[in-house]
N, C-alpha and C positions, 0 to 999 in steps of 0.2 A: 713483392718481396724477392730478393735475389736468390738464385739457386743455392742449395746447401746440400752437403753430403749427409744422407740419412741411412740408418741401419735398422732394419726391421727383422724380427725373429719370430719364427713359427714353431711352436712345440708340437703341433699336430700335423706336421708336414707329410707324414706317411699314412695319414688316414686315406684309405682307398688306393694306396700305392701298391706296386707289385714289383718284386725283385726277380729279374730274369738273369740268373747267374750264368747260364750258358752264353747268352748274348752280351753279357756284361752291361746290362741296362737296368736302371731302376725307373720304372714307368709311373706316370701320373703323380709326380711329386708336386706338392703345393710350394710354390716359390715366393709368393707374396699374397698377403691378405688385404682386405679393404679397411681394417681397423688397426690403428697403432696403439700399443700399450703406453705410448707417450702423450696421449691426449688429443690426437688428431686422426683423421681418416683419409683414405685414398678414394677419390671419385672414380666411379666406374669408367668414365671417359678417359681419365688419366691412365688407368690400368689397361684398358683395351688398346689404346694408342701405343702403349709401351711394349706390347707383346713382341714386335720384331726386334726390340733392343735386347731381349733375352736369348735370342738365337746365337748359339755357339759361345755364349758367355762362359768363362772358366769357372769351375767349381773347385774350391780348396778345402782342406781340412783346417779348421780354426780360422780366426781372423788374422789380419796382418799383425806382425809383432809390434810395429810402430803404428798406432792408430792414426797418426797424422800423415802417414805415407801408405795409404791403403792400396795403392796400385803397385807397390814394390813387393812382389811375392816370390817365394822360392819355388822352383820346379819340383822340389822334393815333396811339397805339400799339395801338388796338383792332383785332384781326383779324376777330373774329366771335364766335360762341357755339357751345356744344356742344348737339347734338340727338341723339335716339335713343340715350341711354346704355344700356349693358347689361353684365352680368357674364358673361364668356366665357373659359373656359380659365384661370381663376385671375387674370384681369385685368379691369379696367373698360375697355370700349371704347366709342367713340361716333363720331359724324360731326361734323365742324366745318363749319358754314355760314359762308362767308367773305363779308365785306362788300366792296363795290367802293370801297375806300379805298386809300391808299398802303400802309398796313400790310397790308391784305388782299391786295393784288396782290403785295407782297413775299413774303408767306407762301405764296401759290399758286406763285410761281416757285421758291421754295426746296423746297416739297413735290414739285413736278414734277421737279426736278433730282435728287431723292434724295440730297441733299448729306449726306455722312457726318458733318459737323460740326453738323447740326441735330438737335434733340431736343425732346421735350415734357416739361414739368415742372409738376406740380400743386402748389398751395399750399393746405393744408387745416388745419383746426383739429381735432385728434384727441386721443384719450385712450389711453394705453398701460397695460399691466399693471403690477403693483406692482414687478416687477423690470425693467421697461422693455424687455423683449424682444419683446413682441407689441403691435401696435396693435389694440385691442379694439373701438374705436368711432371713426368719423369723424363729427364733429358738424356740420361746415360745410365747404364747398368755396369758397375765396375766389376762386381764378382758376386757369385752365390757361394756361401760358405757353409760347411757342415760344422756345427759347434755343439759343445756340451752344455746342457742345462740352459737353453736359450731364453727361457721365460723369466729369468731372474732380474736382469738389469739392462739398461741401454748401454751402447758403446760410448767410448770417449767422444767420438765425433759428434754424436747426436746430443750428448750431454752438453758439450761446449756450445753447439749451435743454439740449443734451447736456453742455456745460461746467458748467452749474449743477447738473445731476443728478450729474455725476461729482464735483463739489466737495462736494456734500451727502454722497455715499457716502464720500469721503475723510475728511470731517469726522467722520462717524460712526465710521469705522474708527479715526481718531485718538483719539476719546473712549474707545472700547472699549479701545484699547491703553493709554491713560493709566490707566484703571481697573485693568487687569491689573497694570500696573507698581506702582500704589499698593498693591494686594493683596500683591504679591511683597515690596515693601519692608516692609509690616507683618508679613509672615510671617518675613522675615529678622530684623527687630528682636525678634520674639517668640522666635526660636531662638538669638539671640546669647548670652544668659546660659548656655544649655545647652551651646553650643559652647565657651564659655570654661571652664565646669566640666569638660567632657570633655578639653579640652587640658591643664588643670591636673592632672587625674587621670593622663593619659598621661605627663606630665612627672614626677610623683611616682613612678609605676611604673618609669620609666626610671632615676631616681636610686636607688631602692631596689635595683634589679637590679644596678647597677654597684657600689654600696657593699657589697652582699652578697659580691661577689667580690674586693673591694679589700683585705680583711683589715686594715682600720684599726681601731684601738681606739676605743671609744665616746667617750672623752674628747677624741679628736682631731677628732671630727665635731661641730662646733657647728651651731646653727640657721642662723647666717649662711652657713656653708659649704654647707649644704643648699640655701638659697635661691639661692646663686651657681650651684649645679649645676642647679637648676630653670630658671633664666633663660638657661642656655647654649643656643646655637642647635641643637646636635645632640649625639649620643652621642660622637662623636669628640672634641669640645671638652670634654665632661664627663670622658672618660677621661684627657685630658691634664691637667685640673685635679686629678683624683684622684692621678695619678702624681706631680704636683708636690707635693701634700700628703704623699704617702708618703715622698718624698725628704727633705722637711723634717723629718719625724718621725725618719727613720733617721739623718740627718746633722746635725741641729741640736740634739741633746741636750747640756746643759751638762756639762763635764768636771770631776770632783772633783779639786782640787789635791792633789798628793802631797808629804809632808815626811819627812825622815829625822832620827832622834835623834843626839845626839853619840856618837861612838865612844869618846871618852876624856874623863874628868872632869879638869879642870885642878886642880893642887894649889896650896897657899898659896905655896910657894917660887917657883913660876913667876909668880904674880901680882906678888910683890915685885920680882922681877927685871925684869919688864916695866915697872913703875912707875918703877924706878930709871933705866932706860934713857931714859925719857921726860924725866925731870928733868935728866939730863945734857945733853940737847939745849937 
């Protein structure tokens, strides 16, 4: 992972520290811890190797006004510098030699008052592990700053770095998910013909089973009727169609007309009498 600018804040920086007002030195100040509030930690090796980088590093009041230009600082905010840095108990500690300036006097007053709102915050250029969980190397110490209420939030620099890293991870997860979806779609398209064939086989089996118990003659079961049964939504609908066909077969047969022969053959006299009666009219 490329080096990124990180800002860490310590609220308990003055635990075991001591203010020597006559010498204008604040001794045994915690400059960096091994656990970040941003979800990663500093390895002991990275901290111990970074000790020389803290020597004579400037100490300022507050962070830079422009978070993206952390090296551009005003001399009016300069408190002093770090001397005698050392790795002790999982932390980098050092003494702060304070200048006789307005910023220096303000810092001495705050340090002597043990104000709970004051803390130390270092700005470093560091390199983290591939998964981002461990700071493996500190390449440069830009400054050590005295800030108010240091335990509340991260700085803009670190937020941006973490946001970029998170966005990269999310983008990678999105791409992997899209690849999985594409593979699933391709597999579904490959299996669709088999699924269609299986469904048609199941429909044919259902139709054959119902027709076998329907006792319909072969001539009453046309291919069109079979297709109608196959397209039916379920067996209940197919059963109703078969029952309807059975009723038509049983009640829809044509009836042969019946006729009766004459019971008496007319004779010639009857025909003559009938004709005479007509003429008289």
